[in-house]
N, C-alpha and C positions, 0 to 999 in steps of 0.2 A: 650350576650354570643352567639357565632355562633353555628350553628347546628352541625358542626364537633366537637367542644369542648364539647357540651352537649352529643353527641353520645359517644365520647371517655370517658367522665367521667362516663356516665351510664354503659357502658360496663366494664370499669375498676372497678367500685364499685361492680357490679355483679360478676366479676371475682374474686376480692379480697374476697368477702363474700363466694363465692363458694369454693375457695381454703382453706379459714379458716375452713369452715364447713367440707369439705372433709378431711382436715388435722387432725381436731379434731376427726372425726369419725375413720379415719385410725389409729391414735394414740391409741384411745380407743380400737378399735378392735384388734390392735397389742398387747396391754397390756393384753386384755382378752385372746387372743390366746396364748401368752407366759405363762400367769398364768395357763391357762387350760393345756398347755403342761407340765408345771412343776408339776401341780397337778396330771396329768396322770403318770408322771415319779415317783412321790412320792407314788402314789397308787400301781404302779407296784412293787416298792421296798418293800413297806409294805406288799403287798400280798405275795411276795416271802419270806419275813421274817416270815410272819404268817404261811405259808405252811411249811417253814423250822422248825419253832418252834414246830408245831404239829408233825413233823417227828422226830426231835431231841429229843423230850420228851421221846420217846420209844427207841431211838437209843442206849443209854448206855447199856441197858440190852441185846439188840441184839448183840452189839459189844462184850460184855462179854461172851455171848453164843458162838460166833464165836471163841473167844480166847480159850474158854474151849475145843472146838472141836480140835483146833490146839494143845492144851496141851495134849490131849489124844494121838495124834500121837507121840508127843515128849516122853511121858511116855512109850508108847509101844516100841518105838525105844530103850529107855534106858533099858527096861526089857530085850530085846533081846541082847543088847550089854553086860549087866552084866552077863547074862548066858554064853555068848561066852567067856567073860574075865575070869570067874571062871573056865570054862572048859579048858581054855588055861593055867591055873595055876597062874594067876595074884593074888597078895596079895591084901587084902582090902586097904592097904595104897596106892598101885599103882593105884587101881581103883579110890580111893578118889582123888588122884592127878589129874587124868583125869577129874573128875567131877568138881574140883575147876577150872581147866583151861577152861572148857566149860562155867561155870557161869561168869567167868571173861571176856570172849570174846564174849558172846552173851547176849541177853536181859533176858534169863532165870535166875531166882533168886536162886532157891534151888533145891536139889535132896534129897529125903529121901527114902532109900531102906532098907527093913528089912529082917530078917530071918523068919523062920516059927513061931517064938514066938512073933513076932512083934517088936523086938529090931532093931533099925535103926543103923546098923553098917557101912552102906555105905552112905556118905553124903558129902557135900562140906563145912561144918562148923566144923573145927577142935576144939576139946575140948568140944563139945556138945554131951551129952548122952541123947537119947530120945527113949522111948519105947511106942508104941501104946497100948492103953487100950480099951476094949470094953465098958467101963462104961461111959455113957454120962455125968454123974455127975462129974466124974473125968476129963474127956476130952470132953467138949462140942463141940469143933471144930474137933478134930482128931479122936474121937471114931467111926465116921461113916465109916472110912476106914478099920476098923476091919473086915468088911464084906468081904473084898477082901481075907483075910486069910481063912475064912470059906468057901469060894467058893460061897457064896450067891450072890455076885456081882462080875462082872469082870471089870467093869469100874465105877468110881464114879467121878462126876464133882461137885465141891462145889463152891458156890458163895463166893465172897470175904468177909472175916470176920476176926475178931481178933483171933490170935492163942494162944496156951497155954504157950509157952515158953517165950513170951514177950507180949507187948501191940500193936505190929504192925499188920496191916491188910494185909492179903495175900489171894490170890486165889490159891487153890490146886486142882489138878486132879490126881487120882490114878488108876492103873491097876494091875491086878493079875500078879504074876510071871510067867515066861515061863518055867523054869526048876524046879518049885516046889512052894509050898505055900509061898508067900511073898507079901509085899506091895511095889510097885514101884510108888513113888509120885514125881511130879514136882510142883513147885510153882512160882508165880509171885508176886512181891510186888505190892500192890494196887496203889502206887504212879505212877507206869507205866500206869496203867489203867486210872488214873485221867489225866495223861499227854495226853493220847490218846483222852480222852473225850474233853480236852481243844483244841486239834488239830482239831477235827471234830465238836466241839460243836457250839452253837449259839453265844456265847460271841466272839469267834474268828471271826466269820462271820461279826458280828456287828462292831467290831473294824476295820476289813478290809475295810468295807464300809465307816466308818468315816475317816479313814486315806486317802481316796481318795480326801477329801476336798470338795466334792460337797454336803455333808450332814452335818448339824451342830450337830445333835444328833439322837440316836435311843434308844427307851425305849420299853421294853417288860414287861407288867404287867399281873398279874393273874386276876381272876374274882373278886377279892376284891380290885382291883386297886393298889395292892402292887407291887413295882418294883422288877422284877426278874433279868433282864439284862439291863444294861445301859452303853452307851458309847457316849461321846459327849464333847463339848467345856466346859471349866471350869465355864463359867458364867451361865450354866444351872444346876439347882439343880438335882443331880443324884438320890435322894431318893424320895422327895415329889413332887406331882403334884400340879400345880396351881389350883385355884378354877375353872377357865374356862376349863382347861384341864381335870379336874376330871369330870365335867358335860358332856363333850363331850365323854369321855371314858365310862362313865356309860350309856350314851345313846346308844353307839355302842354295849356295852355288853347286853343292854336290847333288842334292835330291830335287832341286827346283821347286820346293814347297815353301809357301809363304809362312812366316812365323811372327809371333808377337809375344813379348815378355816384359815383365816389370823389372826395372833396374833402379833401385832406390826410389827416387821421386819421379822417375820417368817411365813412360810406357813406350817401348821401342818396337817398331814394326819394320820388318825386312821383307822385301819383295824382289824376286830375281828380274834382271833385264835380259830378255831373250832376243836372239837374232836368228837368221835363217828363214827360209820360206815356211817352215813348219814351227818355228819358234823353239827348236830343241837345243840350240846352242846358248849356253849361259855365258854372256859376255860381261856381266857385272851384276850389281845389286843396288837397290835404293833403300836407304835407312831413313825413317821418319821418327824424330824424337818428340813425343807428345808429353806435355806436362800433366802431372796428376793433381795439380792445385785445384783445377775445376772439379776433379773427382772428389777431393777432400771437401771442397766447398759445397758441392752438391750433396755429399754424404752428410756433412754437418747440417745443412738445411733440411735434408731428409730426416735426419735423426731428431732435429728440433720439431719438425712437423709431426713426425711419428710420436715424439714425446707429448706434444700438445694433444694430438688425437688420442693417444693412450690415456692421457690424464682425463680428457673428457669422457672417453669410454669407461675409464675406471670410476670416475665420479658417477656417471650415469649408471654403470653396473652396480656400484654400491647402493645407489638409490633404488635401482630396480631390484637388487637382491634384498634390500631392506623391505621393499614392498612385497616381494615374493615370499620372504621369510615370514612377514606378517600375515600374508594371505594363506600361507601353509600352516603356520603355527597358531594363528588366531583360532581357526576352526578346531585344532587339536586342544587348545586351551579352553575353548568353549565346551568341547566335549568333556574335557576333564572337569570343568566346573559343573557341567550337567551331571556327570557321574557322582561328584561330591553331593550335589543336590539330591540325586536319587538315594544316595547313602543316608542323607539326613532326612529323607522323606519330604523334601521341599521342591521337587522337580516340577517345572512348568514348561510347556511347549515353547513359550517365548524365549527360553534360554537358548534354543537352537534355531530360532527363526532366521537368523542371518545365514545359517548353513543349509537348512532344508530347502531354501529357495534356489540354491545353486544347481546347475545342470551337469556338473562334473562328478567325479568319483567321490569327492568330499561331500557333495550334496546328497548322493545316494547313501553314503555312510551316515550322514546326519539324519536322514529320514529313517533309516533302519534303526539307528540308536534311539531316535525319538519314539518310534513305535515300541521298541523293547523297553525303554524307560517308562513309557506310559503304562505298559503292561506290568512292569515290576512295581511301579508306584501304585497302580491300582490294586495289585495283589497285596502289597504292603499295607495300603490303606484299608483294604478289606480285612486283612488280618488284625490290624489294630482296632478297627471298628467292631469286628466280631468279638474281640477280647472285651470290648466295652458293651456291645449289644447283648451278648449272652447274659452277663450279670444283670443288665437292665431288664431283659426279658424275664429272668428268674424273679427279679424284684417286682415286676409288674404282675406276674402270676400269683405272687403271694400277698399282694396288696388287698386289704380287707375293706378299706374305705374308698367308696366310689369317687368322690371328689378328689381325693389324693391320687387315685389311679389316673384319672384324666389329666390332672396337673402334671404328673410324672411323665405321661406320654408326650405332652407338649414340651416340657423342659428338656427331656432327653433328645427329642427330635431337633430342637433348636441347637443343642450342643453338637449333635452329629453333623449338622449342615452349616453350623456357624451362622445361623439366621438371627436377624434382629428380633423378629416377632413371630408369634405362633398363636393359632386359634383352633379350638376343637368344638365342633358342632355335634349335637346328638339328635338323631332323627326321631321325632315324636309326632304322630298324627299328621304325616305328610308335610312336616315343617322341620327345618334345621334350627334347633334351639342352641343359642350361644351358651356354652358351658365354661370354657376357659379362654381368656384373652390376656396375652402377655406381649410386652415390647421392651427389650432391654435398653435400647437406645433412648426411648422416651421415658423409661423408668416407671412404667405402670403395669399393674396386674389386677385382673378381676376374675372372680369365680374361684372355684377350688377351695383351698385352705385360707385364702386371703380374707374371707369374711365380707368381701365386697361383691355384691351381686352384679351380674352383667345386665346393663340397662337396655341393651340393643334388642330391637324387635326380632322375632324369629323370621327366618327366610322361607317363604312358601315354595314348595316344589312346583306348584301350578299357579297360574294367574287366577286370583279370586274372581275376576269378572268374566274372563273368557274360558277359563279352565284349561288353557294351553300350557304345555310344559314351560317352566321358567329357565330357558337356556341363556338368558341375558346375564345372569349372575354366575360367576365362575364356580362358586361353591355348590349351588344347586345343580349346575350343569354336570359337574363331576359326579354328584350323587345320582343324577338321572341316568347318565350313560355308564356309570360305574367304571370310569377311566380316569387316571391321573391327568392333570393339566399343568404343563410347565410353561410359564410365560416369562420371557426375558425382560420385557419392559411393558408395564401395564399401560403407560401412556401411548405406546405404539401398537398395542394389541387391538385386533379387530374381531368383532363378533361378541364382545362382552361389554357390559355397562360398568365402567369404573367411576361413575360420577360421584358415588359416595366416597370412594377412595380419594378422589381429587379434592372433594370438600374437606375430608379429614386432614389431608396434607396442607390445604390452605389454612386450616384452622390451627394446626400444630407446627407448621413450618417443616414438617417431615417430608421426605420424598420416597414414596412407595414405588418400587421399581420391579424387582423380580418376585414372582409368585410361584409357589409349588402347592398344588391342591390335590389331595389324595383321599379317595373314598375309603372308609373303614368298613370291612365286610364282617357280617355275622355268619350264623349257620346257614348253609345252603346258598352261600354267596350273595345273600341279600345285604344291601347297604344299611348300616346301623348308625353311621356318622361320617363326618368329614374332618380331616386335619388339613389346615392351611398354614403354610410358612411364608414369611415375607422377608425379602432382602438378605440373600446369602452374601457373605463378605469374604474377600480374599484374606487369609490369615496374616499375610505379610504386609500388604498395602492398605488393607481395610477398605478397599473399594468394593462397591456393590457389584456382584457378578451374578450370572445365571446359575440356577441350581443344577447340579450335576445329576445325571441319571445313574443311580448306584444301586446294585442289587443288595448291598448291605443295608441301605436305608429301607429298601423294600422288605428285607428280612425283619427289620425293627417294626415296620408297620404290620407285618404279618403277626409278629409276637404281640404287638399292642392290640391288634384285633382279636387275637386268640385270648389274651388276658382279659380284654373287655368282654368277649363272649363268655369266657369262663366265669367272670364276675357276675354277669347278667344271669347266667345259668345257675350259679350258686345262689344268687339273690332270689331267683325264682324258686329254687329248691327250698331255700330257707323259709320263704313265705308259705310254701305248700306244707312244710313241716309244722310251722306255727298253726296253720289252719287245721291240720290233721290233729295236732295236740289238743286244740280246743274241742274238736269233735269227739275225741277220745274221752276228755274230761266230762263232757255233757252226758255221754252214754253211761259212764261209770256212776255219775250222780243219779241218773234215772234208775239204774239197777240198784243202787244202795237204798234209794227212796222206796223202791218196790219191795225190797227185802225187809225194810223197816215196817212198811205198812202191812205186810203179810203176817207179822208176828201176832201172837195172842195178846201180848201186852199192848200193842198198838191198836188192835181191834177193840180191846176193852177200853183203852183210853179214848178211842174215837167214839165209842158208845157213850161214855160219860160226858164227853163234850157235847154230843148231840142232845143228851138229856138236859144238860145245863142250858143250852140254847132254847130248848122247848119251854123250860120253866121261865126263862126270862121273857119269852114272848107272851106267856100267859099273864104274867104280872103286868105287862104293859097293856 
């Protein structure tokens, strides 16, 4: 399993685990938050109802008192109107007709207006004859109003109670007469009061809350856990509390603390109802039954949303982890490939170009590895080249043929630099003479052992006309300054005349690009020749590249120069020896001739020859 796959799987597993844990926590927290919110809503409703219950408990009496005050006003108005009517001469029948009309068109139920004896001759009930009595035994309800006739009281407000003429419950208010002693009484049927109580009471409020549909049931109980008010769904018992509910209510009534608890599919909230000036008396409790359907729905929606978000996060995380694993593993794989290239001796800086440009730790690692790899590659290359250069240097030093020596220098230099072409010049009489010219791409070779002489004219070190140094030609420039010249692209180079090179390329279709020109030194560092190489090529891509500066190649040049110097020195010695041998032979011959001419025999022979010449002259 590759590093990228392991990294991707590790990040994916961590991401999946993290998403699952976060989703679970998020779902749980959401559930708790929704439950807490619902509990707070339930508590708020229960508190409102508890407060309302404590207020409504005393409200009926307050309401009845307020109605009594209003009835006093109505009775007073009636007293004035009756006095005015009688002064105007209206008959009792006419007044009664007005009273009937009033009770039929308003909420007021009855009028009872007496004379000074307590006989009710004015009222809205035809056929009824009623006389007020001061005897409480005779009239428990109506006797209290006798005090209005005696002047002991001017206003009497009576609570609702059963009256004497029937079993109905009425509320009566009476005032004294305006024009004389009389009772002016108005009454309301208690059914109206009960209707008002229902309109403003707790039951209606509870039913209104239930009708909204957000609450399943509301129960109000007293301090004995008996149900006082209930409204809810049919499946909930309106009378009895369950054992769990009873325990919870009793606990609330005992310690006065609110509580909320889950009971199957319901969230139940219990709040105490307090009484007393300080609210320390527990008179009952309010229970609110909240459905958890919304909670489940919200949880389902939340889980679906969480699942969708988790899916997107997971997909995005997988893509991000894939990108991250690629970003992490690719540099490692590139470094691994670069290490393999170093091992195979084929490392190039371009292998780590994507890493060395980064600004993070991987970029620093790539730059360090690149530097180390270049050093290792350089050492390895130097070692390999030295293994090749040393035998070449030995071979050059033992070469006895001058042309073969020069040719070997060019060929080995081309091989070491992987160059297309090579030329070697020899310095004679301030000119660089073409000795060897080779180009593997073009497939030609001149000079050396080829038997083909080089037809190119020598390159003068100085201008023949001006005598100025010839720095326009790169070969003569290198010889003049005794420094190597490395040109990446001849067509872009400045300061040198490559018109001849361009003409050669135009003629042959070749493209001369990179040049390496190195002066060859003799004894005492004087230049004796120049080696020029053309178009170094990448061994893998075969593209023309710039020549690398390499001390191994410089070593070869040193060996070549040494071999060349050694050869020239040996050739000079050989010529001196030949010259010396000739001189030795001439001296020996002179000495031998002298020895011969000094002998008696030679002198005698010489004399005879002279005699013979004399005789010959005489004959002539």
